[in-house]
ROSE-4610 file (N, C-alpha, C; in Angstrom, 1 decimal, always signed):
// ROSE-4610
residu = [M/M/M/D/D/D/W/W/W/R/R/R/V/V/V/F/F/F/A/A/A/R/R/R/E/E/E/M/M/M/A/A/A/S/S/S/M/M/M/A/A/A/R/R/R/D/D/D/L/L/L/L/L/L/A/A/A/Q/Q/Q/D/D/D/S/S/S/V/V/V/G/G/G/A/A/A/T/T/T/L/L/L/E/E/E/H/H/H/I/I/I/T/T/T/R/R/R/A/A/A/A/A/A/T/T/T/E/E/E/R/R/R/V/V/V/A/A/A/G/G/G/C/C/C/D/D/D/A/A/A/A/A/A/G/G/G/I/I/I/L/L/L/L/L/L/L/L/L/H/H/H/G/G/G/N/N/N/R/R/R/V/V/V/E/E/E/T/T/T/L/L/L/A/A/A/P/P/P/T/T/T/H/H/H/D/D/D/L/L/L/V/V/V/V/V/V/E/E/E/S/S/S/D/D/D/R/R/R/L/L/L/Q/Q/Q/E/E/E/H/H/H/L/L/L/A/A/A/A/A/A/G/G/G/P/P/P/C/C/C/F/F/F/D/D/D/A/A/A/A/A/A/R/R/R/T/T/T/S/S/S/T/T/T/G/G/G/E/E/E/R/R/R/V/V/V/F/F/F/R/R/R/I/I/I/A/A/A/D/D/D/F/F/F/T/T/T/A/A/A/E/E/E/Q/Q/Q/S/S/S/R/R/R/W/W/W/P/P/P/T/T/T/Y/Y/Y/A/A/A/A/A/A/G/G/G/A/A/A/R/R/R/E/E/E/L/L/L/G/G/G/V/V/V/G/G/G/S/S/S/M/M/M/M/M/M/G/G/G/F/F/F/L/L/L/L/L/L/Y/Y/Y/T/T/T/E/E/E/D/D/D/E/E/E/D/D/D/F/F/F/G/G/G/A/A/A/L/L/L/N/N/N/L/L/L/Y/Y/Y/A/A/A/H/H/H/R/R/R/P/P/P/G/G/G/A/A/A/F/F/F/T/T/T/D/D/D/D/D/D/S/S/S/E/E/E/T/T/T/A/A/A/G/G/G/W/W/W/L/L/L/L/L/L/A/A/A/S/S/S/H/H/H/A/A/A/A/A/A/V/V/V/A/A/A/F/F/F/S/S/S/S/S/S/A/A/A/R/R/R/S/S/S/H/H/H/A/A/A/Q/Q/Q/M/M/M/E/E/E/Q/Q/Q/A/A/A/M/M/M/A/A/A/T/T/T/R/R/R/H/H/H/V/V/V/I/I/I/G/G/G/E/E/E/A/A/A/I/I/I/G/G/G/I/I/I/L/L/L/M/M/M/G/G/G/S/S/S/H/H/H/H/H/H/L/L/L/T/T/T/E/E/E/E/E/E/Q/Q/Q/A/A/A/F/F/F/D/D/D/V/V/V/L/L/L/R/R/R/R/R/R/F/F/F/S/S/S/Q/Q/Q/E/E/E/K/K/K/N/N/N/I/I/I/K/K/K/L/L/L/R/R/R/E/E/E/V/V/V/A/A/A/R/R/R/Q/Q/Q/V/V/V/C/C/C/E/E/E/K/K/K/G/G/G/R/R/R/L/L/L/T/T/T]
num = [1/1/1/2/2/2/3/3/3/4/4/4/5/5/5/6/6/6/7/7/7/8/8/8/9/9/9/10/10/10/11/11/11/12/12/12/13/13/13/14/14/14/15/15/15/16/16/16/17/17/17/18/18/18/19/19/19/20/20/20/21/21/21/22/22/22/23/23/23/24/24/24/25/25/25/26/26/26/27/27/27/28/28/28/29/29/29/30/30/30/31/31/31/32/32/32/33/33/33/34/34/34/35/35/35/36/36/36/37/37/37/38/38/38/39/39/39/40/40/40/41/41/41/42/42/42/43/43/43/44/44/44/45/45/45/46/46/46/47/47/47/48/48/48/49/49/49/50/50/50/51/51/51/52/52/52/53/53/53/54/54/54/55/55/55/56/56/56/57/57/57/58/58/58/59/59/59/60/60/60/61/61/61/62/62/62/63/63/63/64/64/64/65/65/65/66/66/66/67/67/67/68/68/68/69/69/69/70/70/70/71/71/71/72/72/72/73/73/73/74/74/74/75/75/75/76/76/76/77/77/77/78/78/78/79/79/79/80/80/80/81/81/81/82/82/82/83/83/83/84/84/84/85/85/85/86/86/86/87/87/87/88/88/88/89/89/89/90/90/90/91/91/91/92/92/92/93/93/93/94/94/94/95/95/95/96/96/96/97/97/97/98/98/98/99/99/99/100/100/100/101/101/101/102/102/102/103/103/103/104/104/104/105/105/105/106/106/106/107/107/107/108/108/108/109/109/109/110/110/110/111/111/111/112/112/112/113/113/113/114/114/114/115/115/115/116/116/116/117/117/117/118/118/118/119/119/119/120/120/120/121/121/121/122/122/122/123/123/123/124/124/124/125/125/125/126/126/126/127/127/127/128/128/128/129/129/129/130/130/130/131/131/131/132/132/132/133/133/133/134/134/134/135/135/135/136/136/136/137/137/137/138/138/138/139/139/139/140/140/140/141/141/141/142/142/142/143/143/143/144/144/144/145/145/145/146/146/146/147/147/147/148/148/148/149/149/149/150/150/150/151/151/151/152/152/152/153/153/153/154/154/154/155/155/155/156/156/156/157/157/157/158/158/158/159/159/159/160/160/160/161/161/161/162/162/162/163/163/163/164/164/164/165/165/165/166/166/166/167/167/167/168/168/168/169/169/169/170/170/170/171/171/171/172/172/172/173/173/173/174/174/174/175/175/175/176/176/176/177/177/177/178/178/178/179/179/179/180/180/180/181/181/181/182/182/182/183/183/183/184/184/184/185/185/185/186/186/186/187/187/187/188/188/188/189/189/189/190/190/190/191/191/191/192/192/192/193/193/193/194/194/194/195/195/195/196/196/196/197/197/197/198/198/198/199/199/199/200/200/200/201/201/201/202/202/202/203/203/203/204/204/204/205/205/205/206/206/206/207/207/207/208/208/208/209/209/209/210/210/210/211/211/211/212/212/212/213/213/213/214/214/214/215/215/215/216/216/216/217/217/217/218/218/218/219/219/219/220/220/220/221/221/221/222/222/222/223/223/223/224/224/224/225/225/225/226/226/226/227/227/227/228/228/228/229/229/229]
x = [+0.7/-0.1/+0.8/+1.0/+1.1/+0.5/+1.1/+0.3/+0.5/+1.3/+1.2/+0.3/-0.6/-1.8/-2.6/-2.3/-3.9/-4.0/-2.3/-3.1/-3.7/-3.0/-3.9/-5.5/-5.7/-7.3/-7.9/-7.1/-7.7/-8.0/-7.3/-7.6/-8.5/-8.8/-10.1/-11.1/-10.9/-12.5/-12.9/-11.6/-12.3/-13.0/-12.6/-13.4/-15.0/-14.5/-16.1/-17.1/-16.3/-17.0/-18.1/-17.2/-17.5/-18.6/-18.4/-19.5/-20.7/-21.3/-22.3/-23.1/-24.7/-25.5/-26.6/-26.6/-27.1/-26.1/-26.3/-26.0/-25.7/-26.6/-27.0/-26.1/-26.2/-24.9/-23.9/-23.6/-22.1/-21.9/-22.3/-22.3/-22.0/-23.1/-23.0/-21.4/-21.2/-20.2/-18.5/-19.1/-17.7/-17.7/-19.1/-18.8/-18.7/-19.3/-18.4/-17.1/-16.5/-15.1/-14.1/-15.0/-14.1/-14.0/-14.9/-15.2/-14.2/-13.7/-13.3/-11.9/-11.8/-10.0/-9.5/-9.8/-9.5/-9.1/-8.0/-8.0/-8.6/-9.2/-9.7/-11.4/-11.8/-13.5/-14.4/-14.9/-16.2/-17.5/-18.1/-18.9/-18.3/-19.1/-19.0/-20.1/-20.1/-21.5/-21.1/-21.6/-21.5/-22.5/-22.2/-22.7/-23.1/-24.2/-24.6/-24.9/-25.0/-24.9/-25.8/-27.2/-28.1/-28.8/-27.4/-27.7/-27.4/-28.3/-28.2/-28.7/-29.6/-30.2/-29.3/-29.0/-27.8/-28.9/-28.3/-28.3/-27.6/-27.7/-27.3/-27.3/-26.3/-26.6/-25.5/-26.0/-25.5/-24.8/-25.3/-24.7/-24.6/-23.7/-23.4/-23.6/-24.1/-24.6/-25.2/-26.5/-26.9/-26.1/-25.4/-24.6/-24.3/-24.0/-23.5/-25.0/-26.2/-27.1/-27.0/-27.2/-27.5/-26.5/-25.5/-24.0/-24.6/-25.1/-25.4/-26.4/-27.6/-28.6/-28.5/-27.2/-27.1/-26.1/-25.1/-24.9/-25.8/-26.5/-28.0/-28.5/-28.7/-29.3/-28.7/-27.6/-26.5/-26.0/-26.3/-25.7/-24.2/-23.6/-22.2/-21.4/-20.2/-19.7/-18.8/-18.0/-16.5/-17.3/-18.2/-18.4/-19.5/-20.3/-20.8/-20.6/-19.2/-18.0/-17.0/-16.9/-15.7/-17.0/-17.9/-18.8/-19.2/-18.4/-18.9/-16.8/-17.7/-16.3/-16.0/-16.6/-15.5/-14.5/-14.9/-13.6/-12.3/-12.1/-11.1/-10.6/-11.1/-10.6/-11.2/-9.6/-9.9/-10.5/-9.6/-9.7/-9.4/-10.5/-10.1/-10.1/-9.5/-9.5/-9.5/-10.4/-10.6/-9.9/-8.9/-8.5/-9.1/-9.2/-10.1/-11.0/-12.1/-13.2/-13.8/-12.7/-12.8/-12.0/-10.9/-10.4/-11.1/-11.0/-11.8/-11.6/-12.3/-12.7/-13.0/-12.0/-12.6/-13.3/-12.9/-13.6/-15.3/-15.3/-17.0/-17.3/-17.5/-17.7/-18.7/-20.2/-21.3/-21.9/-21.0/-21.0/-20.1/-18.9/-18.4/-18.8/-19.5/-20.2/-21.4/-22.0/-23.6/-22.5/-21.4/-20.7/-20.4/-19.8/-19.2/-20.7/-21.7/-22.9/-23.5/-23.3/-23.6/-22.4/-21.5/-20.5/-19.5/-19.2/-18.2/-16.7/-15.8/-14.1/-13.6/-13.2/-12.3/-13.2/-12.9/-13.3/-12.5/-12.8/-12.3/-13.2/-12.7/-13.6/-13.1/-13.4/-12.5/-13.7/-13.4/-14.5/-14.5/-15.6/-15.6/-16.1/-14.8/-14.2/-13.9/-14.1/-13.2/-12.7/-12.4/-11.7/-12.8/-14.2/-15.1/-16.3/-16.9/-17.9/-17.6/-18.1/-17.9/-19.5/-19.2/-20.3/-20.7/-20.2/-20.0/-18.8/-19.1/-17.8/-18.2/-17.1/-17.2/-16.3/-17.0/-17.1/-17.1/-15.6/-15.4/-15.6/-16.1/-16.2/-15.7/-15.4/-14.4/-15.1/-15.3/-15.7/-14.6/-13.4/-12.4/-11.5/-11.2/-10.2/-9.2/-8.3/-7.2/-7.0/-8.2/-8.4/-8.0/-7.6/-7.1/-5.8/-4.9/-3.4/-3.1/-2.2/-1.6/-1.6/-1.8/-1.7/-3.5/-4.3/-5.9/-5.9/-5.4/-5.7/-5.9/-4.1/-3.4/-4.7/-4.7/-6.1/-7.6/-7.9/-9.1/-9.3/-7.7/-7.8/-7.9/-6.9/-6.8/-9.0/-9.0/-10.6/-11.8/-11.2/-12.2/-11.9/-10.5/-10.2/-11.0/-10.4/-11.5/-12.6/-13.5/-15.3/-15.4/-14.9/-15.1/-15.5/-14.7/-14.5/-15.6/-16.0/-16.6/-18.3/-18.3/-19.7/-20.3/-19.1/-19.4/-19.7/-19.3/-19.2/-20.8/-21.1/-22.3/-23.6/-23.2/-24.3/-24.6/-23.4/-23.4/-24.4/-24.1/-25.0/-26.4/-26.7/-27.8/-28.5/-27.8/-28.4/-28.7/-27.6/-28.1/-29.4/-29.6/-30.6/-32.0/-32.0/-33.1/-33.1/-32.4/-32.6/-33.3/-32.7/-33.3/-34.7/-35.0/-36.5/-37.1/-36.7/-38.0/-38.0/-36.9/-37.1/-38.3/-38.1/-39.1/-40.3/-40.6/-42.4/-42.7/-41.6/-42.3/-42.1/-41.9/-42.0/-43.6/-43.6/-44.8/-46.1/-45.5/-47.1/-47.0/-46.1/-46.2/-46.9/-46.7/-47.4/-49.2/-49.4/-50.6/-51.5/-50.8/-51.4/-51.6/-50.5/-50.7/-51.8/-51.9/-53.0/-54.2/-54.3/-55.9/-56.1/-55.2/-55.6/-55.2/-54.7/-54.3/-54.0/-52.1/-51.5/-50.0/-49.3/-47.7/-47.1/-45.9/-44.9/-44.6/-44.4/-43.9/-44.8/-46.1/-47.1/-47.8/-47.5/-47.9/-46.7/-45.5/-44.3/-44.5/-45.1/-45.2/-46.6/-47.3/-48.5/-48.1/-47.1/-46.7/-46.0/-44.9/-44.1/-45.1/-46.0/-46.8/-47.8/-48.1/-49.3/-48.3/-46.6/-45.6/-45.2/-45.3/-45.3/-45.8/-47.0/-48.2/-48.9/-48.9/-48.7/-47.8/-46.8/-45.5/-45.2/-45.3/-45.3/-43.7/-43.0/-41.9/-42.4/-42.0/-42.3/-42.0/-41.3/-41.4/-43.2/-43.2/-44.5/-45.7/-45.6/-46.9/-47.0/-45.4/-45.7/-45.9/-45.8/-46.5/-47.8/-48.4/-49.9/-50.6/-49.9/-50.7/-50.8/-49.3/-49.4/-50.4/-50.4/-51.2/-52.8/-53.5/-54.6/-54.7/-53.9/-54.7/-54.5/-54.7/-54.9/-54.0/-54.2/-54.1/-54.8/-54.2/-55.6/-54.7]
y = [-1.5/+0.0/+1.5/+2.1/+3.5/+4.3/+4.2/+5.1/+6.7/+6.7/+8.5/+8.9/+8.1/+8.3/+8.1/+7.0/+6.4/+8.2/+8.3/+9.5/+10.9/+11.0/+11.9/+11.6/+10.5/+10.1/+10.0/+9.9/+10.4/+11.7/+12.8/+13.8/+14.3/+14.2/+14.0/+13.8/+12.4/+12.0/+12.7/+13.1/+13.5/+15.5/+15.7/+17.0/+16.3/+15.4/+15.0/+14.6/+13.7/+13.1/+14.4/+15.6/+16.8/+17.4/+17.2/+17.4/+17.2/+16.0/+15.8/+16.3/+15.8/+16.7/+16.3/+14.7/+14.4/+12.9/+12.7/+11.2/+9.7/+10.0/+9.0/+9.0/+9.8/+10.2/+10.1/+10.4/+10.3/+8.9/+8.1/+6.4/+6.2/+6.4/+5.9/+5.9/+7.2/+7.7/+6.5/+6.8/+5.9/+4.1/+3.8/+2.1/+1.8/+3.3/+3.1/+3.9/+4.2/+4.5/+3.1/+2.4/+1.2/+0.4/+0.0/-1.1/-0.2/+0.8/+1.5/+1.6/+1.7/+1.9/+1.1/+0.0/-1.1/-2.4/-2.6/-4.0/-5.2/-5.7/-7.3/-6.7/-5.6/-5.3/-5.3/-6.5/-6.9/-5.8/-6.2/-4.9/-4.8/-3.1/-3.0/-2.6/-2.3/-1.6/-1.5/-0.8/-0.2/-0.9/-1.4/-2.3/-1.2/-1.1/-0.6/-1.6/-1.5/-2.3/-1.7/-2.4/-1.0/-2.7/-3.0/-3.6/-5.3/-6.3/-7.3/-7.4/-5.7/-6.0/-4.7/-5.5/-4.9/-4.1/-3.4/-2.1/-2.0/-2.2/-2.2/-1.1/-0.1/+1.2/+1.3/+1.4/+2.0/+1.0/-0.6/-1.9/-1.6/-2.1/-2.0/-3.6/-4.5/-5.8/-6.0/-6.9/-7.8/-8.9/-9.1/-10.1/-9.2/-8.3/-7.2/-7.4/-7.2/-7.0/-8.8/-9.4/-11.0/-11.8/-11.3/-11.6/-10.6/-9.4/-8.8/-9.3/-9.9/-10.4/-12.4/-12.7/-13.4/-13.5/-12.6/-12.1/-11.8/-11.2/-10.9/-12.1/-13.2/-14.2/-14.8/-15.3/-15.7/-14.7/-13.7/-12.9/-13.0/-13.3/-13.1/-13.4/-13.0/-12.8/-11.9/-12.0/-10.4/-9.6/-8.7/-7.6/-7.1/-8.0/-8.2/-7.8/-8.1/-8.1/-6.9/-6.7/-5.3/-4.5/-3.9/-3.1/-3.0/-4.1/-3.9/-3.7/-2.5/-2.0/-1.8/-3.1/-3.6/-4.6/-5.4/-5.9/-5.3/-4.2/-3.5/-3.5/-4.4/-4.9/-3.4/-3.5/-2.0/-2.7/-4.0/-4.4/-5.8/-6.7/-7.9/-7.9/-9.3/-9.9/-11.0/-11.7/-13.2/-13.3/-14.0/-14.1/-15.6/-16.3/-17.6/-18.5/-17.7/-18.6/-20.2/-20.6/-22.3/-23.0/-22.0/-23.2/-23.1/-23.8/-23.8/-22.7/-22.0/-20.4/-21.1/-21.0/-21.6/-20.6/-19.4/-18.5/-18.4/-18.2/-18.0/-19.2/-20.6/-21.6/-21.6/-21.4/-21.2/-20.3/-18.9/-17.9/-17.7/-18.7/-19.1/-19.8/-20.7/-21.8/-21.5/-20.4/-19.8/-18.7/-17.7/-16.9/-17.4/-18.8/-19.7/-19.8/-19.8/-20.1/-18.9/-17.9/-16.5/-16.1/-17.1/-16.8/-16.0/-15.6/-14.8/-15.9/-15.2/-15.9/-15.2/-14.1/-13.4/-12.1/-11.7/-10.3/-9.4/-8.5/-7.4/-6.0/-6.0/-5.3/-4.0/-2.8/-1.4/-1.0/-0.8/-0.3/+1.7/+2.1/+3.4/+4.3/+5.1/+5.8/+6.8/+8.1/+9.3/+8.6/+9.4/+9.7/+9.7/+10.3/+10.3/+9.7/+8.7/+8.3/+7.1/+6.0/+4.6/+4.6/+4.4/+4.5/+2.8/+2.1/+0.6/+0.1/-0.9/-1.0/-0.8/-0.3/-0.7/-1.9/-2.5/-4.2/-4.2/-4.8/-5.5/-6.7/-7.0/-8.5/-8.9/-9.9/-10.6/-12.2/-12.1/-13.4/-14.4/-13.9/-15.1/-14.6/-16.2/-16.3/-15.9/-15.3/-14.4/-13.6/-12.6/-11.4/-10.3/-10.1/-9.1/-9.2/-7.9/-8.0/-7.6/-7.4/-6.0/-4.7/-4.4/-3.0/-2.8/-3.8/-3.8/-3.0/-4.2/-3.9/-2.1/-1.8/-0.4/+0.7/+0.3/+1.5/+1.1/+0.3/+0.0/+1.0/+0.7/+1.4/+2.8/+3.3/+4.6/+5.2/+4.5/+4.7/+4.9/+3.7/+3.9/+5.4/+5.4/+6.6/+7.9/+7.9/+9.2/+9.0/+7.9/+7.9/+8.1/+7.9/+8.1/+9.5/+10.3/+11.9/+12.3/+12.0/+12.5/+12.0/+10.8/+10.5/+11.3/+11.5/+12.3/+13.4/+14.3/+15.8/+15.3/+14.8/+14.2/+14.5/+13.8/+13.1/+14.7/+15.1/+16.6/+17.5/+17.5/+18.7/+18.2/+16.7/+16.4/+16.4/+16.4/+16.6/+18.0/+19.1/+20.5/+20.9/+20.5/+21.1/+20.2/+19.2/+18.7/+19.9/+19.9/+21.1/+22.5/+23.2/+23.9/+24.1/+22.6/+22.5/+22.3/+22.3/+21.6/+23.1/+23.9/+25.4/+25.8/+25.9/+26.2/+26.2/+24.6/+24.3/+24.9/+24.1/+24.8/+26.9/+27.2/+28.7/+29.2/+28.3/+28.8/+28.3/+27.2/+26.5/+27.7/+27.9/+29.1/+30.5/+30.5/+31.8/+31.3/+30.4/+29.8/+29.9/+29.3/+29.1/+31.0/+31.8/+33.0/+33.8/+33.3/+34.4/+33.4/+32.4/+31.7/+31.8/+32.0/+31.9/+33.0/+34.4/+35.6/+35.6/+34.4/+34.5/+35.2/+35.3/+35.6/+34.5/+35.0/+33.9/+33.2/+33.6/+32.6/+31.6/+32.0/+31.2/+30.3/+30.8/+29.9/+28.5/+28.9/+28.0/+26.9/+27.5/+27.0/+25.6/+26.3/+25.5/+24.1/+24.6/+23.5/+22.2/+23.4/+22.1/+21.5/+22.2/+21.4/+19.9/+20.5/+19.4/+18.5/+18.5/+17.8/+16.5/+16.8/+16.8/+15.4/+16.1/+15.3/+14.0/+14.3/+13.7/+12.3/+12.7/+12.2/+12.3/+13.2/+13.4/+13.8/+14.1/+14.8/+16.3/+17.4/+18.8/+19.3/+18.4/+18.7/+18.1/+16.7/+16.0/+17.2/+17.1/+18.3/+19.4/+20.7/+21.5/+20.7/+19.8/+19.5/+19.4/+18.8/+18.5/+20.2/+20.8/+21.9/+22.9/+22.4/+23.5/+22.7/+21.8/+20.8/+20.9/+21.1/+21.1/+22.0/+23.2/+24.8/+24.5/+23.6/+23.3/+21.8/+22.4/+20.7/+19.6/+18.3/+17.2/+16.2]
z = [-0.1/+0.1/+0.0/-0.6/-0.8/+0.3/+1.3/+2.7/+2.0/+1.2/+1.2/+0.4/-0.3/-1.3/-0.1/+0.9/+1.6/+2.6/+3.0/+4.0/+3.2/+1.9/+1.5/+1.1/+0.9/+0.9/+2.4/+3.4/+4.6/+4.7/+4.3/+4.9/+3.6/+2.6/+2.1/+2.8/+3.2/+3.7/+4.8/+5.6/+7.0/+6.5/+5.6/+5.4/+4.8/+4.0/+3.4/+4.2/+5.5/+6.4/+7.4/+7.5/+8.7/+7.6/+5.8/+5.6/+5.0/+5.8/+5.5/+6.2/+6.0/+6.8/+7.7/+8.0/+9.1/+9.3/+10.6/+11.2/+9.8/+9.8/+8.5/+7.3/+7.1/+5.8/+6.2/+7.3/+7.7/+8.1/+8.0/+8.6/+7.4/+6.4/+4.8/+4.3/+4.4/+4.0/+4.5/+5.8/+6.6/+6.0/+6.3/+5.8/+4.2/+3.2/+1.8/+1.6/+2.6/+2.2/+2.6/+3.5/+4.3/+3.0/+2.5/+1.4/-0.2/+0.1/-1.2/-0.7/+0.4/+0.7/+1.6/+1.9/+3.0/+2.1/+1.6/+0.9/+1.4/+0.6/+0.8/+1.2/+1.7/+2.4/+1.5/+1.3/+0.9/+1.0/+2.4/+3.2/+4.5/+4.7/+6.1/+6.7/+7.8/+8.7/+10.2/+10.6/+12.1/+12.8/+14.0/+14.9/+16.2/+16.9/+18.1/+18.9/+20.0/+21.2/+22.3/+22.5/+23.7/+24.6/+25.3/+26.6/+25.6/+24.9/+24.2/+22.8/+22.8/+21.3/+20.6/+19.3/+18.3/+17.3/+16.9/+15.7/+15.0/+13.8/+12.5/+11.5/+11.4/+10.9/+9.4/+8.3/+7.5/+6.5/+6.7/+6.1/+4.4/+4.3/+2.5/+2.0/+2.4/+1.9/+3.0/+2.3/+3.5/+4.4/+4.0/+4.5/+6.3/+6.1/+7.4/+8.4/+7.8/+8.4/+8.9/+8.3/+8.8/+9.9/+9.8/+10.9/+12.0/+12.0/+13.5/+14.0/+13.3/+13.9/+14.3/+13.4/+14.1/+15.6/+15.4/+16.5/+17.9/+17.5/+18.7/+19.0/+18.5/+18.6/+19.7/+19.5/+20.3/+21.3/+21.4/+22.9/+22.5/+21.0/+21.5/+20.2/+19.6/+18.5/+18.4/+17.8/+17.4/+17.4/+16.7/+16.6/+17.9/+18.2/+19.3/+20.9/+21.1/+21.6/+22.1/+20.2/+20.3/+20.5/+20.8/+21.2/+22.8/+23.3/+24.6/+25.4/+25.5/+26.3/+27.4/+28.1/+29.0/+28.8/+27.6/+27.4/+27.1/+26.9/+26.3/+25.3/+24.3/+22.9/+21.9/+21.5/+20.4/+19.1/+18.8/+17.6/+17.5/+16.5/+16.1/+14.7/+14.5/+13.2/+13.3/+12.2/+12.3/+11.1/+10.8/+9.8/+8.6/+9.4/+8.4/+9.0/+8.5/+8.9/+8.3/+7.5/+7.2/+8.7/+9.8/+10.4/+11.7/+12.6/+13.6/+14.7/+15.0/+15.8/+17.1/+18.4/+19.6/+20.6/+20.3/+20.9/+20.3/+19.1/+18.7/+18.1/+18.4/+17.5/+16.8/+17.8/+17.3/+15.7/+16.1/+15.4/+14.2/+14.6/+13.3/+12.4/+12.8/+11.9/+11.0/+11.6/+11.2/+10.4/+10.7/+9.5/+8.3/+8.5/+7.5/+6.2/+6.8/+5.8/+5.5/+6.2/+5.4/+4.2/+4.2/+3.1/+3.7/+5.1/+5.5/+5.1/+4.8/+5.0/+6.0/+6.2/+7.2/+7.2/+8.6/+9.1/+10.3/+10.0/+10.9/+11.9/+13.4/+13.4/+14.9/+14.7/+15.1/+15.9/+17.4/+18.0/+18.0/+17.3/+17.1/+18.7/+19.0/+20.1/+20.3/+20.7/+21.4/+23.0/+23.4/+24.7/+25.8/+25.5/+26.9/+26.2/+25.1/+24.2/+23.6/+23.6/+23.0/+22.0/+20.9/+19.9/+19.6/+19.2/+18.7/+18.1/+16.9/+16.4/+14.4/+14.0/+12.8/+12.2/+11.5/+11.2/+9.6/+9.3/+7.6/+7.7/+6.3/+5.9/+4.8/+4.3/+3.4/+3.1/+1.8/+1.8/+1.2/+1.5/+1.1/+2.5/+2.6/+3.7/+3.9/+4.5/+4.5/+3.5/+3.6/+2.7/+3.1/+4.6/+5.5/+5.9/+5.6/+5.8/+7.1/+7.5/+8.4/+8.3/+6.5/+6.2/+6.3/+5.7/+5.7/+7.6/+8.4/+9.7/+9.8/+9.6/+9.8/+9.1/+8.2/+7.0/+8.3/+8.2/+9.2/+10.0/+10.9/+12.4/+12.2/+11.1/+10.7/+10.3/+9.7/+9.1/+10.1/+11.3/+12.2/+13.3/+13.4/+14.2/+13.7/+12.3/+11.7/+11.8/+11.4/+11.8/+12.8/+13.7/+15.8/+15.7/+15.4/+15.4/+15.0/+13.6/+12.5/+12.9/+13.8/+14.3/+15.5/+16.1/+17.6/+17.1/+15.8/+15.9/+15.0/+14.4/+13.3/+14.6/+15.7/+16.8/+17.5/+17.7/+18.4/+17.4/+16.3/+15.6/+15.6/+15.5/+15.5/+17.0/+17.9/+19.1/+19.6/+18.9/+19.0/+18.5/+16.8/+15.6/+16.6/+17.4/+17.9/+19.1/+19.8/+21.0/+20.3/+19.3/+18.7/+18.1/+17.8/+17.2/+18.4/+19.5/+20.8/+21.7/+21.6/+22.0/+21.0/+19.9/+18.9/+19.2/+19.8/+19.7/+20.9/+22.1/+23.4/+23.5/+22.6/+22.7/+21.7/+20.6/+19.8/+20.9/+21.9/+22.6/+23.6/+23.7/+25.2/+24.6/+23.3/+22.8/+22.6/+22.5/+22.5/+23.3/+24.5/+26.0/+26.2/+25.9/+26.4/+25.5/+24.3/+24.0/+23.9/+24.6/+25.0/+26.4/+26.8/+28.3/+29.2/+28.5/+28.8/+30.0/+29.9/+30.6/+30.6/+31.1/+31.1/+30.4/+30.2/+29.2/+30.4/+31.5/+32.8/+33.6/+33.3/+34.1/+32.6/+31.3/+30.5/+30.7/+30.6/+30.8/+32.1/+32.9/+34.0/+34.2/+33.5/+32.7/+32.3/+31.0/+30.4/+31.2/+32.0/+32.9/+34.2/+34.5/+35.7/+34.9/+33.8/+33.0/+32.6/+32.3/+31.9/+33.2/+34.4/+35.5/+35.9/+35.9/+36.5/+35.5/+34.2/+33.0/+32.8/+33.3/+33.1/+31.8/+30.7/+29.3/+29.3/+28.4/+28.2/+27.8/+28.5/+27.9/+26.4/+25.4/+24.4/+23.2/+24.0/+24.0/+23.9/+25.3/+25.6/+24.8/+24.6/+23.9/+22.0/+21.5/+20.2/+20.1/+21.2/+21.5/+21.5/+22.1/+22.5/+20.6/+19.9/+19.0/+17.9/+18.0/+17.2/+17.1/+18.3/+18.7/+19.5/+19.6/+20.5/+22.0/+22.8/+23.9/+24.5/+25.9/+26.4/+26.2/+26.6/+26.4/+27.4]
């Protein structure tokens, strides 16, 4: 591998990642880049672990989804374990699924039936957050080399930062949208009940607490129906 060329590609990709307009677009860019830039990679996806429930994001092939479902069913597997930050593992690589796998024997048998020959996974993380794992698949055994692993690790490092930025941006947009909805609901209550802004907000807040409904949802209902229901 020409690492000078790869470095230029990584710099270009970092700019492209931060230019995406949504978390979903960012993740799709990441997994597509894995299939294009990591030697031997036929398919890629991002696995998020919610307890024992698996969520597959931006898969480039059905193989990724099927592999994640298998690991969720078994509650075990390399990608599943990579997303468990308590294990301390940041990278895994299985060179040959045709060989006996002592660590994940049941998953390995199922993966062979799915057509997996070899795979790698990289934990997506920054210093203060863990997100899941970027997982790369190859149909051919022995497809991934040490250079592939290094390239995948560099890609995952870029991806983690972009993922964090994209998610923070999405959260900020959601917060701004929530403020807008609450402000509109306050205005409706002020006009219909002759309340001050503070009184109208207090009505929303108390209703939210009494009904155990999020304030944003209460405000949305007021905006849609013109009143509290």
